[in-house]
C-alpha positions in Angstrom: -14.0 23.7 -33.3 -16.4 21.4 -35.1 -20.0 21.4 -33.9 -19.4 18.0 -32.3 -16.2 19.2 -30.5 -18.1 22.3 -29.3 -20.9 20.2 -27.9 -18.3 17.9 -26.1 -16.6 20.7 -24.9 -19.7 22.3 -23.3 -20.7 19.3 -21.4 -17.4 18.7 -20.1 -16.8 22.2 -19.2 -20.3 22.5 -17.2 -20.0 22.9 -13.4 -21.6 20.7 -11.0 -21.7 20.1 -7.4 -20.5 17.9 -4.5 -22.3 18.9 -1.4 -21.5 22.3 -0.8 -18.7 22.6 -3.4 -18.9 23.9 -7.2 -16.6 22.4 -9.3 -15.7 24.2 -12.5 -15.6 21.2 -15.1 -16.1 17.4 -15.3 -12.7 16.3 -15.2 -11.2 14.8 -11.9 -7.6 13.7 -11.3 -8.1 10.0 -10.0 -6.0 9.0 -6.8 -2.8 7.2 -7.6 0.0 6.4 -5.6 2.3 8.4 -7.7 3.1 11.3 -5.5 6.5 10.5 -4.4 6.1 12.0 -0.8 9.2 12.2 1.5 10.4 8.9 3.3 8.6 9.9 6.2 5.2 10.8 4.7 5.2 14.6 4.0 4.4 16.1 0.5 7.6 16.6 -1.1 8.5 19.2 -3.9 7.8 16.6 -6.4 4.3 16.0 -4.8 3.5 19.4 -5.3 4.7 19.9 -8.8 2.9 16.8 -10.1 -0.5 18.2 -8.4 -0.1 21.8 -9.7 1.0 20.6 -13.2 -2.3 18.9 -13.3 -4.2 21.7 -11.9 -2.7 23.8 -14.4 -3.6 21.3 -17.1 -7.3 21.9 -16.5 -8.8 19.3 -14.1 -11.5 20.7 -12.3 -11.0 18.5 -9.2 -7.8 16.7 -7.9 -8.0 13.6 -5.3 -4.8 12.5 -3.8 -4.3 8.9 -3.4 -2.4 6.8 -1.0 -3.2 8.7 2.2 -3.0 6.6 5.3 -5.1 7.1 8.3 -3.4 5.1 10.8 0.2 3.9 11.7 -0.6 0.5 11.1 -1.9 1.2 7.6 1.7 2.9 7.0 3.4 0.1 8.3 1.6 -2.5 6.1 1.5 -0.5 3.1 2.4 -2.8 0.0 4.2 0.6 -1.7 6.0 3.0 0.0 6.4 5.8 1.0 2.5 7.2 1.1 1.0 10.5 2.3 0.3 10.3 6.2 -2.8 11.7 8.1 -2.3 9.9 11.2 -0.5 12.4 13.3 -1.0 16.1 13.8 2.6 17.0 12.8 1.8 16.3 9.2 -0.8 18.9 8.9 1.5 21.9 8.2 3.2 19.9 5.0 -0.3 18.8 4.0 -1.4 22.6 4.2 1.4 23.9 1.9 0.5 21.2 -0.6 -3.2 22.3 -0.5 -2.3 25.9 -0.6 -0.1 25.4 -3.9 -3.1 23.7 -5.6 -5.5 26.3 -4.3 -3.3 28.9 -6.0 -4.5 27.5 -9.4 -8.3 27.8 -8.3 -8.7 24.0 -8.2 -10.3 22.2 -5.1 -8.5 18.9 -3.8 -9.6 16.0 -1.8 -7.9 13.9 0.4 -8.5 9.9 -0.1 -8.2 8.2 3.2 -7.0 4.7 3.8 -7.2 3.1 7.4 -5.8 -0.1 6.2 -4.8 -2.1 3.2 -6.7 -5.3 4.3 -5.8 -8.3 2.4 -3.4 -6.3 0.2 -1.2 -5.3 3.3 2.1 -6.7 4.2 2.1 -8.4 7.7 4.9 -7.8 10.2 6.0 -9.5 13.5 3.1 -9.4 15.7 1.1 -7.6 13.0 -1.3 -9.5 11.0 -3.2 -8.1 8.0 -6.9 -7.5 8.7 -10.2 -8.0 6.8 -13.6 -8.7 7.2 -12.9 -12.6 6.9 -9.7 -14.5 6.2 -9.8 -14.6 2.5 -6.4 -14.2 0.8 -5.8 -12.5 -2.5 -4.5 -14.5 -5.5 -3.3 -12.5 -8.6 -2.2 -14.1 -11.7 -2.9 -15.1 -15.6 -5.3 -14.7 -17.1 -6.9 -11.9 -14.8 -3.8 -9.3 -15.4 -4.0 -6.3 -17.5 -2.0 -5.7 -20.8 1.9 -5.6 -20.1 1.6 -6.8 -16.7 3.0 -10.1 -15.6 3.3 -12.2 -12.2 5.1 -15.5 -12.9 3.6 -18.3 -11.4 1.0 -16.1 -9.8 1.0 -14.6 -6.3 -1.1 -15.4 -3.1 -0.8 -12.8 -0.5 -0.7 -14.0 3.2 -4.2 -14.7 4.8 -5.8 -11.7 6.6 -7.0 -12.3 10.1 -10.5 -11.5 10.8 -10.9 -7.9 12.1 -12.7 -7.7 15.7 -15.3 -5.4 16.6 -12.9 -3.5 18.8 -10.6 -3.2 16.1 -13.2 -1.9 13.7 -14.0 0.8 16.3 -10.6 1.8 16.7 -10.1 2.2 12.9 -13.4 4.2 12.9 -11.9 6.7 15.4 -8.4 6.8 13.9 -10.1 7.5 10.4 -12.4 10.5 11.9 -9.2 11.8 13.3 -7.6 11.6 9.9 -10.4 13.2 8.3 -10.2 16.1 10.8 -6.7 16.7 10.0 -7.4 16.7 6.3 -10.0 19.3 6.8 -7.7 21.4 9.1 -5.0 21.2 6.4 -7.5 22.9 3.9 -8.6 20.0 2.0 -11.9 20.7 0.2 -13.2 17.1 0.9 -12.3 13.6 1.7 -12.9 10.2 0.0 -12.8 6.8 1.8 -11.4 4.0 -0.1 -13.4 0.9 -0.2 -12.3 -0.6 -3.5 -9.9 -3.3 -4.8 -9.2 -5.8 -1.7 -8.4 -3.2 0.9 -10.0 -3.3 4.2 -13.4 -1.5 3.7 -13.9 -3.5 0.5 -13.7 -6.6 2.1 -16.9 -6.1 4.0 -19.1 -5.2 1.2 -19.1 -8.5 -1.0 -20.2 -11.8 0.3 -17.2 -13.3 -1.5 -14.9 -11.7 1.1 -17.4 -11.4 4.0 -18.5 -14.4 5.7 -19.1 -13.0 9.3 -22.1 -14.0 11.4 -22.0 -10.8 13.4 -23.5 -7.4 12.7 -21.1 -6.8 10.0 -22.0 -9.8 8.0 -24.7 -11.3 6.3 -27.3 -8.8 4.8 -26.6 -5.8 2.6 -27.2 -3.7 5.8 -25.0 -5.5 7.9 -22.1 -5.6 5.1 -22.6 -1.8 4.8 -22.4 -1.0 8.6 -18.6 -0.5 8.8 -19.0 2.4 6.3 -22.5 3.8 7.5 -21.2 4.1 11.0 -17.9 5.7 9.7 -19.7 8.1 7.1 -22.1 8.9 9.8 -19.6 9.9 12.2 -17.5 12.0 9.7 -20.5 13.8 8.7 -21.2 14.8 12.2 -17.6 16.0 12.4 -17.5 18.0 9.3 -21.1 19.1 8.8 -23.5 18.8 5.9 -21.7 21.0 3.4 -18.2 19.5 3.5 -17.6 16.8 0.5 -17.6 13.2 1.7 -17.2 10.5 -0.7 -16.6 6.8 -1.3 -14.5 5.0 -3.7 -15.8 1.5 -4.3 -15.7 -1.4 -6.7 -18.9 -2.1 -8.5 -18.5 -5.4 -9.7 -16.2 -8.4 -8.5 -15.9 -9.8 -12.1 -15.3 -13.4 -10.4 -17.6 -16.5 -10.7 -18.2 -16.4 -7.2 -18.4 -12.7 -6.9 -21.0 -10.1 -6.3 -22.6 -8.4 -9.3 -23.1 -4.8 -9.6 -26.8 -5.1 -8.4 -25.4 -6.4 -5.1 -22.7 -3.4 -4.9 -25.7 -0.9 -5.8 -27.6 -2.3 -2.9 -24.9 -1.8 -0.7 -23.9 1.7 -2.0 -27.5 2.9 -1.6 -27.7 2.0 2.3 -24.2 3.6 2.8 -25.3 6.8 0.9 -28.1 7.3 3.4 -25.5 8.0 6.0 -24.6 11.2 4.4 -22.3 10.6 1.2 -21.6 13.4 -1.0 -20.6 11.2 -4.0 -19.5 7.6 -5.1 -16.5 7.0 -7.4 -17.1 3.8 -9.4 -14.1 1.6 -10.1 -14.3 -1.9 -11.7 -13.2 -5.3 -10.6 -10.4 -5.9 -8.0 -6.8 -7.0 -7.7 -8.2 -10.7 -8.6 -9.7 -9.2 -11.8 -7.3 -6.6 -12.7 -8.1 -7.1 -16.4 -11.4 -5.4 -15.5 -10.0 -2.9 -13.2 -7.1 -1.6 -15.4 -8.8 -1.9 -19.1 -7.1 -1.2 -22.4 -10.2 0.7 -23.9 -12.3 3.5 -23.0 -16.0 2.7 -21.8 -16.0 -0.9 -20.4 -18.1 0.2 -17.5 -20.6 1.8 -19.6 -20.6 -1.4 -21.5 -21.3 -3.5 -18.6 -24.1 -1.1 -17.7 -22.5 -0.5 -14.2 -22.9 3.1 -13.9 -26.6 2.8 -15.3 -27.4 0.2 -12.5 -25.7 2.6 -9.6 -27.7 5.4 -11.2 -30.9 3.6 -10.9 -30.2 2.9 -7.2 -28.9 6.3 -6.1 -30.7 8.8 -8.5 -29.4 11.9 -6.4 -25.9 10.9 -5.5 -23.1 12.2 -7.8 -21.3 9.3 -9.5 -17.6 9.6 -10.6 -16.7 7.4 -13.7 -13.4 5.8 -14.4 -11.6 4.3 -17.4 -13.8 6.4 -19.6 -11.5 9.1 -21.3 -12.7 9.1 -24.9 -14.1 12.7 -25.0 -17.3 12.1 -26.9 -18.0 8.9 -24.8 -17.7 10.8 -21.4 -19.7 13.8 -22.6 -22.5 11.4 -23.8 -22.2 9.6 -20.3 -22.8 12.6 -18.6 -25.5 14.0 -21.1 -27.4 11.0 -20.5 -27.1 11.1 -16.6 -25.0 7.8 -16.1 -22.3 10.0 -14.3 -21.3 13.5 -13.3 -17.7 13.4 -13.1 -14.8 11.7 -15.3 -12.0 10.5 -13.5 -8.6 10.3 -15.2 -5.7 8.4 -13.9 -3.0 7.0 -16.7 -4.3 9.4 -19.1 -3.2 12.2 -16.8 0.2 10.8 -16.3 0.5 10.6 -20.2 -0.8 14.4 -20.8 -1.4 16.4 -17.8 -2.9 18.9 -20.1 -5.5 16.7 -21.6 -8.6 18.6 -19.8 -7.4 21.9 -21.3 -6.7 20.2 -24.8 -10.3 18.6 -25.0 -12.0 21.6 -23.6 -10.2 24.0 -26.1 -10.9 21.6 -29.1 -7.0 20.8 -29.3 -7.9 17.1 -29.8 -5.1 16.6 -32.4 -2.6 17.6 -29.8 -3.6 15.0 -27.2 -0.8 12.5 -26.0 -2.6 9.3 -25.5 -1.9 6.8 -23.0 -1.0 3.5 -24.8 -1.9 1.1 -21.9 1.4 -0.6 -22.0 1.1 0.0 -18.3 4.7 0.4 -17.4 3.5 3.0 -14.8 1.7 0.0 -12.9 4.5 -2.2 -13.3 6.9 0.4 -11.3 4.0 0.8 -8.9 3.9 -2.7 -7.8 7.7 -3.3 -7.9 7.8 0.0 -5.7 10.0 1.9 -8.2 9.0 5.6 -8.6 6.2 5.8 -11.2 7.3 7.3 -14.6 5.4 7.4 -17.9 7.1 6.5 -21.2 4.8 8.6 -22.9 5.4 11.5 -21.0 9.2 11.9 -19.8 8.5 14.7 -17.5 5.9 12.7 -15.6 7.7 12.1 -11.9 10.3 14.6 -12.6 8.1 17.6 -12.8 10.0 19.2 -9.6 13.5 18.6 -11.2 12.6 20.0 -14.5 11.3 23.1 -12.5 14.7 23.7 -11.0 14.8 21.4 -7.8 17.7 19.3 -7.1 18.1 15.4 -7.8 20.0 13.5 -5.4 22.9 11.7 -7.2 21.5 8.4 -5.8 18.3 8.7 -7.5 20.0 9.4 -10.8 22.4 6.3 -10.6 19.4 4.1 -9.8 17.6 5.5 -13.0 19.2 2.9 -15.7 18.9 -0.2 -13.5 15.1 0.7 -12.8 14.3 1.3 -16.5 16.0 -2.1 -17.3 14.0 -3.7 -14.6 10.5 -2.2 -15.8 11.4 -3.3 -19.5 12.0 -6.8 -18.4 8.8 -6.9 -16.2 6.8 -6.0 -19.3 8.7 -8.4 -21.7 6.3 -11.2 -23.1 9.4 -13.3 -23.6 11.1 -13.1 -20.5 8.1 -13.1 -18.3 6.8 -16.3 -20.5 10.1 -18.1 -19.4 10.1 -17.0 -15.8 6.2 -18.3 -15.8 7.5 -21.6 -17.0 10.2 -21.7 -14.3 7.8 -20.7 -11.7 5.5 -23.6 -12.8 8.0 -26.2 -12.8 9.4 -25.2 -9.3 5.4 -25.7 -8.2 5.0 -29.1 -9.3 5.7 -31.7 -6.8 8.7 -34.1 -7.7 8.0 -37.7 -8.7 9.8 -40.0 -6.3 
C-alpha cells in the first residue's frame, strides 16, 4: 500500500467506543429497509444472509433499518414488510438473526420506529400522527438523481398527536427496546429523521404546538428527552442508545444546522450514546440522497454538531470516499462513517479499503434504482451488484416460483420509473390533468 493508503487504512481501522461498546473500525452499515423480512415481520433467511454478508465484508457495526415498535407503526408503514419489535413472540427470530451476526464478531444495533408520522399511510379510523398537521410534498426539483414523481405527490395531512398518544408511544417504544435487548442486540437507535414522527417535533417548520412539546428548543426536544431518559433507566448506563436525526431542513422556511444542533445537545443530556447525522428530508431529497461524497462536510454540518456536542460520538452519512472519510475522523468532525448505497453495491467495501485494495472496489453509480424499488415497494436490488437481495438464494436457499415470475416485470417497472423520457411524458400528463378546465 502507498503511504497515503496506509494512513487512510490506519484511521479507518482504529477502534472507538459508543457507551460501553468497543467497535473495531469506523465503518457502519447504515439502516435501510432492504432486509426482506417475512410477511409477518420476522427475520427471513435473506435478512440474515444480507447482514452476515456485510459483516464478513468488514463493517465494524451493523444497524438494521425499518424496525417498528408499535402495531400502529406496522399498519401505517409506507413500505412492507418490516421487522417488528411490538410483541414478545418476535424475540426468538430476532435472536437468531443477532446470533448469526455475532458469529462474525460484529455488533448489531436495532433502529426503532414508533410511527412513520406524515410519511405513514392512513387507514379507516387510523389517521397518521405528527407534531402538527403539516403534510409532506415530494416532487421536482428536490428529488435525487434518477428518481421521478410525475406531477409530484402530497401525502395526507397528519393529525396532531395528543399528549396521551405521546405517552402511549413512549411506553411502547421502551417495550420494543426491552425486546431488542432481550434478543441480544448490542444497542438501539431511535429514528428521528426525514419526516417521521419524532422528527416532526424537532423543527419549527413542522412543529407549531403551543403546549410543552412546542415552541422553545427545550420543548421541541421533550418527546425525545423523556423517551431517552426512560430508555436509559431501562437499559443502564453502558448500553448504547443512539439517535438518528436530520441536521438541516434545506428548505426556505426550514430550520438550519445550528437550530438542529441546539435541540440535539438538549436530547444528548438525557443519555444519548451517539447521534447519526442525516441531511435534509423527504421534501429536500436531493440533499438527503446526494450523488457525490462529502456534501455534509461542505455544508459544515458535522462541524457545527461537534461544536455543540464535543463529547458525543457522531456518525457521518454520504461520505464514502476513503481519504475524505479518514480526514473527517482525523479532524474530529465525526467518529463513524455510515455506508448505505455503497454497501449495497459492494459489501466488501470496508475490507477493500482497510486492505488497500481500492482498485477492486465496485462503486455505487448513484442511479438510485434501489431507491426506486423501495418507493415502489418492490424488493430492493442493486444493478451494480446482482447478488444484492439474493444472498440467501445464491447460498442455496429455495426461491419461490412466484418470485421468479415477478422479476422481469419488476425490472421493467424500475427501468421505466428511471427513464427521463418516460417520466417527462408522465409529468406533462400529470400537469395537464391538474390544470383547471376552461369553460
